[in-house]
C-alpha positions as CSV (number, residue, x, y, z in Angstrom):
1,M,-13.7,-56.6,61.3
2,L,-13.9,-54.1,58.4
3,K,-16.6,-54.6,55.9
4,K,-15.8,-54.6,52.2
5,P,-17.4,-51.6,50.4
6,S,-20.4,-52.5,48.2
7,L,-20.0,-52.6,44.5
8,L,-22.6,-49.7,44.3
9,L,-20.4,-47.5,46.5
10,V,-17.3,-48.2,44.5
11,F,-19.1,-47.4,41.3
12,L,-20.5,-44.1,42.7
13,L,-17.0,-43.0,43.9
14,S,-15.4,-43.8,40.6
15,F,-18.1,-41.9,38.7
16,S,-17.8,-38.8,40.9
17,L,-14.0,-38.8,40.4
18,L,-14.4,-39.1,36.6
19,L,-16.8,-36.1,36.6
20,A,-14.4,-34.0,38.7
21,G,-11.6,-34.8,36.3
22,C,-13.8,-33.7,33.3
23,G,-14.7,-30.5,35.1
24,Q,-11.1,-29.7,35.8
25,D,-10.2,-30.2,32.1
26,N,-13.1,-27.9,31.0
27,A,-12.1,-25.2,33.5
28,N,-8.6,-25.1,32.1
29,T,-9.8,-24.7,28.5
30,P,-10.4,-20.9,28.4
31,N,-7.0,-20.2,30.0
32,D,-5.3,-22.6,27.5
33,Q,-7.1,-20.7,24.7
34,D,-6.0,-17.3,26.1
35,N,-2.4,-18.5,26.3
36,Q,-2.6,-19.8,22.8
37,T,-3.9,-16.4,21.5
38,S,-1.2,-14.6,23.4
39,V,1.5,-16.7,22.0
40,E,0.2,-16.4,18.4
41,Q,0.1,-12.6,18.5
42,Q,3.0,-11.1,16.5
43,N,4.7,-7.7,16.7
44,L,6.1,-5.5,14.0
45,L,8.8,-2.9,14.7
46,V,8.4,0.1,12.5
47,Y,10.9,3.0,12.3
48,C,8.7,6.0,11.5
49,G,9.2,9.7,11.0
50,A,7.7,11.6,13.9
51,G,5.8,14.0,11.6
52,L,3.7,11.2,10.2
53,R,2.4,10.1,13.6
54,T,-1.2,11.3,13.4
55,A,-1.8,9.2,10.3
56,T,0.4,6.2,11.2
57,D,-1.2,5.8,14.6
58,D,-4.6,5.5,13.0
59,I,-3.2,3.1,10.4
60,A,-1.9,0.8,13.1
61,Q,-5.2,0.8,15.0
62,V,-7.2,-0.3,12.0
63,F,-4.6,-3.0,11.0
64,E,-4.4,-4.3,14.5
65,E,-8.2,-4.7,14.7
66,K,-8.2,-6.7,11.6
67,N,-5.2,-8.9,12.4
68,N,-3.7,-10.4,15.5
69,V,-0.7,-8.1,15.4
70,K,0.8,-5.3,17.5
71,I,2.5,-2.5,15.7
72,E,5.4,-1.0,17.7
73,Y,6.5,2.4,16.3
74,H,9.9,3.9,16.9
75,Y,9.2,7.6,16.3
76,A,12.1,9.9,15.6
77,G,13.7,12.0,12.9
78,S,14.3,10.1,9.6
79,A,18.1,10.3,9.9
80,Q,17.9,9.2,13.6
81,N,15.8,6.2,12.6
82,L,18.2,5.2,9.9
83,T,21.1,5.4,12.3
84,Q,19.2,3.2,14.8
85,L,18.5,0.7,12.0
86,E,22.2,0.6,11.1
87,L,23.2,0.1,14.7
88,T,20.7,-2.6,15.7
89,Q,20.1,-4.4,12.3
90,E,16.6,-5.1,13.6
91,G,13.2,-4.1,12.6
92,D,10.5,-4.8,10.0
93,L,9.6,-1.5,8.2
94,Y,11.0,2.0,7.7
95,I,8.7,4.9,6.9
96,P,10.8,8.1,6.6
97,G,9.5,11.6,5.9
98,A,11.2,11.8,2.5
99,L,12.1,9.4,-0.3
100,S,15.8,10.3,-0.1
101,Y,16.1,8.5,3.2
102,G,14.5,5.4,1.8
103,E,16.9,5.4,-1.1
104,T,19.8,5.7,1.2
105,A,18.5,2.8,3.2
106,K,18.2,0.8,0.0
107,E,21.7,1.7,-1.1
108,K,23.0,0.4,2.3
109,G,21.3,-2.9,1.6
110,F,18.5,-2.7,4.2
111,V,15.4,-2.6,1.9
112,S,13.7,-5.5,0.2
113,S,10.8,-3.4,-1.2
114,M,9.9,0.2,-1.3
115,D,6.7,2.0,-2.5
116,N,5.5,5.6,-2.3
117,I,2.5,6.5,0.0
118,C,1.9,10.2,-0.1
119,Y,3.5,13.7,-0.6
120,H,5.0,15.8,2.1
121,I,4.5,19.5,1.3
122,P,6.7,22.1,3.2
123,A,5.1,25.3,4.3
124,I,5.7,28.3,6.5
125,G,4.1,27.9,9.9
126,V,3.3,31.0,12.1
127,P,1.6,31.3,15.5
128,E,-2.1,32.2,15.4
129,G,-2.6,35.8,14.5
130,N,0.7,35.9,12.7
131,P,2.2,38.6,15.0
132,A,5.4,39.1,12.9
133,G,3.3,39.7,9.7
134,I,5.0,36.9,7.8
135,T,3.7,36.6,4.2
136,K,6.6,35.0,2.2
137,L,9.8,33.0,2.5
138,E,12.0,36.2,2.4
139,D,10.3,37.5,5.6
140,L,12.1,34.8,7.6
141,A,15.4,36.7,6.9
142,R,14.1,40.1,8.2
143,P,16.1,41.3,11.2
144,G,14.5,40.5,14.5
145,V,12.2,37.7,13.2
146,E,12.6,34.6,15.4
147,V,12.8,31.4,13.4
148,V,12.8,27.7,14.3
149,L,14.0,25.0,11.9
150,G,14.5,21.3,12.0
151,D,18.1,20.1,12.3
152,P,19.5,19.5,8.8
153,E,21.1,16.3,10.1
154,G,17.9,15.1,11.8
155,P,14.3,15.1,10.6
156,A,13.4,15.2,6.9
157,I,11.9,18.7,7.4
158,G,15.3,20.0,8.5
159,K,17.2,18.8,5.5
160,T,14.4,20.0,3.2
161,S,14.2,23.5,4.9
162,A,18.0,23.9,4.4
163,K,17.6,23.1,0.7
164,I,14.7,25.5,0.2
165,L,16.5,28.4,1.9
166,K,19.8,27.7,0.2
167,N,18.1,27.7,-3.2
168,A,16.4,31.0,-2.4
169,G,19.7,32.5,-1.2
170,L,18.3,33.0,2.3
171,W,20.2,30.4,4.3
172,E,22.8,32.6,6.0
173,A,20.4,35.4,6.8
174,V,17.7,33.1,8.2
175,N,20.4,31.4,10.4
176,E,21.0,34.8,12.0
177,N,17.4,34.7,13.2
178,L,17.5,31.1,14.3
179,V,16.1,30.4,17.8
180,S,16.4,26.6,17.7
181,N,17.3,23.6,15.5
182,T,15.0,20.7,16.6
183,A,15.4,17.0,16.4
184,T,11.8,16.4,15.2
185,V,9.1,18.4,13.4
186,N,6.8,17.8,16.4
187,E,9.1,20.1,18.4
188,I,8.7,22.8,15.9
189,V,4.9,22.6,16.2
190,T,5.3,23.0,19.9
191,Y,7.3,26.2,19.4
192,L,4.6,27.6,17.2
193,T,1.6,26.6,19.4
194,M,3.4,28.1,22.5
195,K,4.2,31.3,20.5
196,Q,7.9,30.8,21.2
197,C,8.9,31.9,17.7
198,D,7.6,34.0,14.9
199,A,7.9,31.5,12.0
200,A,9.1,28.1,11.1
201,I,9.1,25.7,8.2
202,I,7.0,22.6,8.8
203,W,4.9,20.2,6.7
204,E,1.4,21.4,5.7
205,D,-0.2,18.4,7.3
206,N,1.4,19.3,10.7
207,A,-1.2,22.0,11.1
208,Q,-4.1,19.7,10.3
209,G,-6.4,19.9,13.3
210,V,-3.9,21.8,15.4
211,E,-5.1,25.0,17.1
212,G,-2.7,27.9,17.3
213,I,-1.0,27.5,14.0
214,E,-1.5,29.3,10.6
215,I,0.0,28.1,7.3
216,I,1.5,30.2,4.6
217,Q,2.1,28.3,1.4
218,I,5.5,28.3,-0.3
219,P,5.3,29.0,-4.1
220,P,6.0,25.9,-6.2
221,E,9.1,27.5,-7.8
222,Q,10.6,27.9,-4.3
223,N,9.3,24.7,-2.7
224,D,10.8,21.2,-2.5
225,I,7.9,18.7,-2.2
226,K,8.9,15.3,-0.8
227,T,7.5,11.8,-1.3
228,V,6.9,9.5,1.7
229,P,7.8,5.9,1.1
230,V,7.2,2.7,3.0
231,C,10.2,0.3,3.1
232,V,10.0,-3.4,4.0
233,L,13.4,-4.3,5.6
234,K,15.6,-7.3,4.7
235,C,16.3,-7.9,8.4
236,S,12.7,-8.5,9.2
237,E,12.1,-11.9,10.8
238,K,8.4,-11.7,9.6
239,P,8.8,-10.5,6.0
240,E,5.4,-11.8,4.8
241,L,3.6,-10.0,7.7
242,A,5.7,-6.9,7.2
243,Q,4.7,-6.8,3.5
244,Q,1.1,-7.3,4.5
245,F,1.3,-4.2,6.6
246,A,3.0,-2.3,3.8
247,D,0.3,-3.4,1.4
248,F,-2.4,-2.2,3.8
249,I,-0.7,1.2,4.1
250,L,-0.7,1.4,0.2
251,S,-4.3,0.3,-0.2
252,S,-7.1,2.7,-0.9
253,E,-8.2,2.4,2.8
254,G,-4.7,3.2,4.1
255,K,-4.2,6.2,1.8
256,A,-7.7,7.5,2.8
257,I,-6.4,7.6,6.4
258,F,-3.4,9.6,5.3
259,A,-5.7,12.0,3.3
260,K,-7.9,12.5,6.4
261,H,-4.8,13.8,8.2
262,G,-3.9,16.3,5.5
263,F,-1.5,14.3,3.3
264,K,-1.9,14.1,-0.5
265,P,-1.7,10.4,-1.5
266,V,0.4,9.3,-4.4
267,E,-2.0,8.1,-7.2
């Protein structure tokens, strides 16, 4: 004949089960919090000119540390990025290498707000030691000088270089010396550092902190200085967060980061 359990034993079993249940709830709490944090993190897709990368990577790092946000850059030539935006109708911000691309995006109805960040200053880049003895823009047209330029239909520096050379009456002669038309300004920098050309037109800031490149300034009367804007896109699904990132870029802290990388901020 089975004996009935004592009231004390029933109480102890019930109490131990209650403690186990509480322990299980507490054990799950950190995971629940981690999942909640993961869910709450938001991403911003930013179409950005490749030549701005040194500064914009630093900008993203600082902004991400202050906010639960991941900045995802799509680096390419400014024209390529605009085409990508037109095709996908997706994204949060557009940061081209020249204001004209921002204005085109605005005319096409993609931009809700646009503000200027800094200036992009074209310059002649030569390999270290300047083996071809380049001193001025006209030297790029000398017979035998190997020149690399950005594609006029691609990066902002390509369109700008074409304008500078055409205004100087040098476009056809320099094209006779052309080794390559590149899709991004970063590729031009590689040609220079690898000594695969004698000269190129790049942005002054591209040589900041880069070994193997020397800069020759273009006189103001021959130059075509550009302004870099930040555009918040109408197609953004997170417009307030996108504007918050744009505001940070335009803040004194954001512009100081651009200045550190050789850009001249817009006052």
